[in-house]
N, C-alpha and C positions, 0 to 999 in steps of 0.2 A: 626098397623101403624109403618112404619120405618122412624125414624127421621134422616134426612141427613143435615149436615152442610157443606156449601161450602164457603171456604175462598178465596175470589177473585171474583169481580163482572165484570170481563172483558168478552170477547167473549167466552172463554172456560167455565168460571163459569156460565154464563147465559145459555149456551147451556146445561150443565148438569141440571140446574134448569128446563129448558123448557122440556127436555125429561122426567124428573121424574114427573113434575107437571101435565102433560097431561096423566098420567097413575095412576090408582088407587093404594092406599096403601102407599103413601109417604107424609111425612111432610117435607117441604123444607125451610131452612133458609140460606140466602146468606149474608155473611159478607164482607164489602168493606170499607177500611179506607178512600178512597177519597170521596168528596162530590158528585161526579158524577159517574155513571156507564159506562161501555164500555171499560175500560182499555186503551190500546194504540189506540183503534178505536174511542174513544169518541171525541166529539168536545170540544173546550176550549174557553170560552168567554173572550174577552179582551175589557173591557169597553163597553160591550154589542155587540161587533163585533165577529162573529164566527171565531174561529181558529181551525186548524186540526193538527193531528200528521203527517204532510206531506199530500200529496194528496192521496185520497182513490180510488182504482180501483178494479174491480172484473173480473178477467179473466174467460173465458168460462168454465174452468175446476174446478171452485169453486162450486162443487156439494153440499157440506155439508152446506156452508154458504147460498146458494140460497134456499136449502131445508128448512132451518130454516126461511128464510125471507118469503117464501110462506105460512108459518104457523103463521105469525104475521099479524093481521088485521091492516089496516090503522087507524081504530077507535076501541079501545079496549073494548068499552062498551058492545058489543054483543059477547064477547069471550065465547066459550064453550070448554070443554075439548076435545070433539070429533074433533072440527075444529082445535084446536091447535095441534092435533095429525095428522089429515089427510090433513089439508091445506084449503086455501080459493081460490076462483077464483082469477086469476092473478090481475085483476083490483082492487080487494078489499084488496089485501095484500101489504105489504111494498115492495115486489119485483117489484111492478109497479113504484117504485121510481128509478129504474135503467134505464139508457139510454145507448145505444150502441155507441161506438166511433170507427172510422174506422182506423185512422192513427196516427202516432207520427210525430211531427215536430222536426227535428234534426238540431240544430244550430251549426255553426262553426264561429269562429272569422274570419272576413275578407271576408266573402261571404254570399250569400243568403242561407236560410235554405232549407233542403231537406225534402220532405214529404215521410214518411216511412210507407207503408202499413203493418199493424200488422199481419193480417191473410189472406193469399191468398185462394180463393175458386174457381178459374178457371185458365186456362192456361194464359190468359191475366193478371190476377191479380198476378200470380206467377212471371211473368216478372217484374211487378212493385215492388213486394216484394224483388226480388233479387237486383234490382237497388237501393233499399234503403240501401243496404250494401256496395255499391261501394266506399263510403268514407273510409271504413276500409282499402281498398287496395290502397288508394291514395299515389302516390310517389313510388310505387313498379314497377319494371320492369316486363315484361310478364313472364319471367322465374321464378322470385321470386313469383309472384302470383300463378303460377302453382305449385310451390314447397309447398307453404303454403296450397293451396287447397288440394293437394295430401296428405299431412301429416294429416291435420285435417279430411279429408274424411275417411282415413283409420283408424284413431283412433276412430272416431265416429262409423264406421262399427264394430270395435272390441267391443265397449260398447253396442251398440244397438243390436248386434247379441247375446248378453248374455241375457238369460231370466231374467225378473225383479227380481225374487226371489233369483237370484245368484249375482246380481250386487253389493250389499253391500259387500259381501264377497270378491269379486274380485277387486273392484274399490274404496271402501270407504277409503282405506289407502292412496290414492293419491289425491293431489289437482288437479284442472283442468289444471293449468299451468304445473304440473309434467306430467300429462297424455299426454298433447300435445307436450311435449318437448319444452316449451316456450323459454328456454335459447338459442336454436338454430334458433329461428325464427327472422325475421327482426325486428328492433327496433320499427317501427310504430305499428306492430302487438302486440309486448309486451306491448306498452303503452295502446293499446285498451283493452288488457286483464286486465289492472289495473283499468280501469274505467267502461267499458260497463257492465260486469256482476254485479257489485255492484249496478249500477243504475237500471238495468232491473229486477233482481231477488233477490236483497238485499243480494248478496253473493260476497265474494272476491275470484277471480280466483286463487290467490296464497295461500290463507289461508283457503279456503273452500273446502269441499269434492267434487271431480269430480262426485261421485255417486249422490249427492243431486242436483248439478248444472245441469247435463245433463238430469236427470229425469224431473226436473222442466221445462227445455227448451222444452222437448218433449210435456209436458202437455200444455205449453203455445200455442203450434201450433195445439193442438187437434181439434179445430173447423175447421181446413182446411180439415180434412177428416171425421169429425162428424158434418154433417150439422145441426143436432138438437141442437148443442151447439152454443151459441151466441159468437160474438167477445167480446173483452174487453168492460166492462161497467163501468160507473161512476154513482155516486148518483146525483139526481136532486136537492139536497140541502145539508145543513150541516148534517154530519153523525148522530149526536145525535137527531136532529129534525126528520129526515126521517126514522131512523131505531132504534137506541138504546132506545129512550124514549118510542115509541110505544111498544117496546119489554118488557121493565120493567113494563109498564102499563098492558100489557097482563099477565105477570107473577103474578102481584099483584091480578088481577082478578081471576087467577087460584088458589089463596091461598098462594102464596110464600111470606114469610116474609123477610124483609131486615133490617140489622143492619149496621149502618155506623159510621164513626168517630172512636173514641177509641174503641167502641164496635165491630167495624169491623176489628181491627188490631190484628192479631194473634201474640202473644209474645212467646208462648212456647207450644209445644205438649207434653203431659204427656203419657208415655207408661207404661203399667203394664201387666205382664204375656203375652207379645207378642202382645198386642192389645192396641189401643188408648183408654185411660181412659177419657181424656178431653183435651180441648184446652183452655189455659188462654189467655185472651185478655188484651189490654192495659187499658181498663176500670176496670180491676180487676175481671171480670166475669169468672166463670168456666163453659165452654160450653161443655156439654156432648151430645153424639149422638150415634146412632147405626153405622152410617157411616160418616166419615170425608173426604172431598175432598179438596186438596190443589191446587187451580187453580190460581197460582201466577206467575209473571215474575221470571226469573231465579235469579236475584239479591236479591229481598226480600225473595225468597224461600231459597236461600243459608243462609241468616241471620237466618231464622227460623230453618233450619236444624242444624246449628252450635249451636244456643242457646238451642235447645232441645236435642242435642246429638243423633240425629236420626241415625247417622252412626253406633252407637253401637247396634242398634236394627235391622237394615236392610241394607244389603250390597249395595243396589242400591243408598243409600244416601251418601256413601263414595265419589264417583266421584263428586257429587254435592257440598259437603263440601270442596273438594280440588280444585274445578274449579278456574282457574285464569281468573277472569272476564275481566281484562285489556287486556289479550292476546286473549281470545276466544269469546269475545262479540264485537258487532259493533253498531255504532249509525247510525240511519237514522232519523235525527232531523228535525222536522217541523218548518218552518218559514212562516208566512203570511205577505204579503205586501199589504197595502190598498192604492188605488189611487183615485184621484178626477177626473180622466178621464178614459174612457173605454180602455181596452186592446183589441186589435184586433189581435188575433193569429189564433186559430182554436179550435173547440170544441173537444179537445183531449189532449194527453200528449205532453209535451215539454221536450226535452232532450238536454243537453249541454255537450257532451263528452269531450271537451277540456277545461272545466272549472276546476280550481284547486280543488274546493269543490265538484266536481262530482254532479252538480246540475240537478235535474229533477223537473218538475213543471206542473201545470195545471191552466189555467185561469178559475176560478170558475164561474164567472158570465156568461160565455159563455155556461155553461152546467146546471146551476141552473134554476129552475122554477121561474116564476114571483113572486109567493108568498114569495120567499126568497130574491129576488133581490130588489123588491120595497121598503122594509123597509130600506135597505142599501142606496139606491139612495136618499131617504128622508133625510138621515144623511150626504149626500154629498159624499158617497163612490160609485164610478162607476166602479171600477175594483178591483178584489181580485186575487192575485197570490199566490197559495199554493205551497210551495217549500219544497223539501226534500234535506237536506245536507247529502251526503253519504260518503264524505271523511273528517273525523273529526280529525284524529290523525296524518296524514302524507300528504305530497305532492305526489300524484300518479306519477308525472312526474320526481321526484327526483331532483328538483331544489334546489340548496344550495346557499344562503338561498331561501326559497320559495318566489314567487312573493307577496303572501298575507299571513298575519299572520295565523297560523293554528287555526282552530276553538277552539281546546282544550285550546289554550293559550289566547283566548279572555276573557276579564273580565266583559263585560256587553252586554246586548241585543242590546243596541244602536250601539255599536261597531260592533257586528256581522251583524246587519242589514246593516250598512254602507259598510262593506266588500262584502256582497252578492250583494248589488246594484251596487257597483263598477265593479264587474265581469259581471253582466248582462248588463250593459251599453255598453259592447264591442260587443254585438250582434245586428243584424239588421234583419228586416222583408224582405220579398220578394220585397216589394216596395222600399227598400233602407232606409226607416225610422227606427230610433232606436227602439228596442224592448220596452224600457221604458225610461222615463226621471226622474231623481232623484228628481227634484223639485216637481213632481206631487205625490210623496209618502207622504200620510197624516197620516200614522200609520203603526204599525207592531205588530206582536205577535210571541214570541219564545216559543216553546214547554214547557209546565209547568213541565214536568218531568226532564228537564235539569237544574242543578244548576251550572251556569258558574263559580261561585266563588270557589266552592269545587270540580269542575270537576266531579260531580256525575250525573249519568243518571239512574233514577228509572225504566226505561223501555228499557234497552239495549237489543239488539237482539243477540241471540246465532247464530254465523255464520256457525255452523256445521263444525268444523275443521276436517281434515282428520283423520280417525281412531277412531272417537267417536261414530259411530252408535251402535257398540256393547255395549258401556258403557251407552248409554242413557236409562233412565228407562221406564218401561211399565206403563200402567195406574194402574194396580193392584200391589201394593207394597207388600213386604213380611211381613209388619206389619199389623196385623189383623184390619180390619175396616178402613184402610187408603188408599186412592187412590190419584193419581196425574192427573191433567188435565192442561197441558201447551203446548205451541207450540214447546218446545224443547224435549218433550217426543217422543217415537217411535210412529209415526202416519202416515197414508197414504200420507199426504201432504209433510212431511219431509222438511218443510221450516218454518222459523219464519214469519208467515203470519196470517191473519184472518182465512184462510182455515185450516192452521195448528192448530190454537187454537180451531176452531170449531170441526174438526175431532178428536182432542184429547179429547174434552169434550164429544163427542158422544161415544168414546171408554170407558171412565169412566162410563158414564150413562149405556152403554150396560152391563158392568160388574156388576153394581149394580142391574139392572133389572133382569139379569139372576140369580143372587144369591138370591135376595129378593122377586121377583115377577115373577117366571118362567112362569106363565100363561099369563102374559101381552104381548101386541104386542112388537115385537122385535125392538131394536134400530138399524136401518140400517146404516152400515158403508161401504163406497165404497173403494175398492182397486183401487185407482185412476189410477196408471200407468198400471196395468194389464187390467183394463176395457177400458181405453181410447187409448192405443197404436193402431196404424193402423194394420189391419189384416195381411197385407203382411209382417210385421215385424216378426210375429210368424213363417212364413215359413222360413225366413232368420235365425231366432234363431234355428229352428230345424236343418237346414243344418249345422250351425256352431257348434252346440252341437255334431253333428255326427262327425265333424272334430276333436273336442276335444276328443271324445271317441276313434276315430281311432288312434290318436297320443298318447293317454294315459294320457294327462293332459292339462289343460288350458294353462299352460306356454308354452308347445310345440306348441299349436295352435297359441298362441300369437307370438311366434318366426316365425311361417310360415307367418303371416301377416307382421311382421317386415322385413322378407326377400323380400316380395313384395315391401315394403317401400324402402328398399335399392336398389332394381331393378329400382324403379322410380327415385332415386337419380342419378344412373348411366345414366339413359336415359336422365335426364336433363343435365348432363355433356355433353352427346352427342349432345343435342340440342344446347348448347352454342357453341360447336365446329362447328356444321353444319352452324350456323348463320354466322360464320366467314369464311367458306370455299368459294373458288372461285366458282361463279355460274356455269361456264362451267364444272367443275368437279362434282358439286352437281347434275347437270342434268343427268349425266350418271352413278353416283355412285351406286353400289350394295354392301352393307356391311352386314355381319352377317345375310343374308337372307332377309333383309328389302330393298325393291326396292324404290328408290326415284323417284317419278313420276313427270315429268315436269308439271308445272302449278298447282300443288297441294301443299298446305301449308306444309312446313317441320314439323311444330309443329303438324298439324293435322295428318300427316302420322306417326310420332313418337308416338303420343298419341294412334292412332288406333292400331298400331303395338303392343304397350305395352298392350293395352286392350285385344288384341287377345291372346298374350302370357299368360297374367294373367288368361284369361277365360279357357285356356287349363289346368291350374293348379287347378282351382276352380270349373269347371263345374261338376266334379265327387264328389263334397261334398254332399253326400247323404248316408243314412244308408247302411253300408256294402259294399260300393263301392269306397273306398279310399285306394287302396293298397300301393301307394308310393307318398304321397303328398310332402315330403321334396325334393325328386329328381326333381319333376316338378317345384317347386318353385325355387329351386336353378338354374335350367336351365334358368328361367326368368332372374335372376340376372347375370348369365354368359353371356347370349345373350346381355343384355344391356352393360355389361363391354366390350365385343368384339366390339360393335358399338362405344363406347367411345374411346377405344384404337386405333381402325383403323382410325377413323376420326381425332384424334389428330395428326396423323402423316402426314396428307395432307399438301401440301404447303399452307401457309397462315393460317393454322388452329392452334388452341391452345387447350390444354387439359382442 
């Protein structure tokens, strides 16, 4: 019997426990200092009212989390090891507690909200999906919109044309803002980059890796081409009631033991002869095991690494010990508002991109089942708004001073609640009625992990800064008998999420099973990006890699794409000049081989001409058939330059 001690009872730790407990040969003990299990995913009670770590949602690509949920029965009494391994019928598992939501309601001050379709699955839905992004280009001229679209499209082409296994090497060193050249984009687009990515994927476009952000964005859209995947889902009740508590009950039924409080708090890891000898807990206990798993958030783990001197025993612990948490972690802080009247929004996500605090939310009672709503109504609570505060340390819009006090400077939960309510009061529903009325707020709850007085967050998120993928640890450490299972380790999800924690837990469990029980059923871990990318991307990647091989390096192929980008800039200069040219000259003008046809949009002709020129340069991107790509691409740039120069000399035109 292999004894395994897991320090951390969040999603990662419980995943390790589940995978081991449903296989023969393991004695599993989970240590958790908090009174409740679930980590950042757990519900938090405030005077008997349920609170959350922000709102909870489950994208279609959360394969590891939903696999675990299908293996947890709604009633743990009948749990068997075989069922915990193979799964239950959908209706009998906690996966039945998930419900699909179709859209996000995007609010802007001064106008009605827009309904944004999250996942398009038809041509008609794709149009609705695209219209949901129109607000991003509000205030931009047509030529500016085209310039932004062209730059973003070509940079995305460059990224997604690179095979998944090469993207970290090529793009992890860049932030999303650096990859897109954000400094040269219009100011409204720059402002959107400061708020939208953090709200949608818990990442900062200026401080987070482009590799992580763009892979996650692709995964979010996977249900569009993988019909077996659901759209985003939310839980039908509080997270602990619908998922975490049945999970812990199931693990207890499988023989897992739990130690909480001081007995669950790891104080020091003792290492002897290159292996873990024991872990000392705050209670004074010396905990020995064949295998020790540290499944802790990055902050508490750093404290343990430093106290134990683990950097002296394993090189992967050096970066953890030196990590600047203030610079490289981020807050997504949960705040619940309780109302004595119903909130009528929609059963889905709410997004406030122009709010200083980067607010996102969900109206809980519109998605929860009656069994969870009825007890609240009896207490006079008829509305619950679960809110994530994503801008904690700065004003994303650069106002000096900011309109509202920064959350990090707030001294009490009451003050934070008042500031959030003041911002939300500025938004209106489609009917013109205010989203909420401050006088109907009858209670609130601030995330338990936040200490406003000391400005500490026990569950801060690592935002995956550029250049950190290579330094992030694997599940198996270089110290014998010690493994890591946290959302910041290298894992297929590559994001500080429940799916990141769950996949990290499965990686740790797989390593333990392979080493200690090689005959047991394997622990399956999905390579999410490679499995869920659309098939046509693989064709595109093959062609681009042929271009890389033909030119001798990725940098040269990148330069070829940049030349096309430059050609597009010259074409836009020509467009601006053509727009100002006298119509009688424009009708008969033939410049640089591009005929201007009466009655046809100049923009359309220029776009089609550039597309044709570009296709001449790129249509031969296939193995062994790219003899002179640079010459072709440079001809595109030269052609566009000739158009721009010739048109600028026309009477009434300008360059």
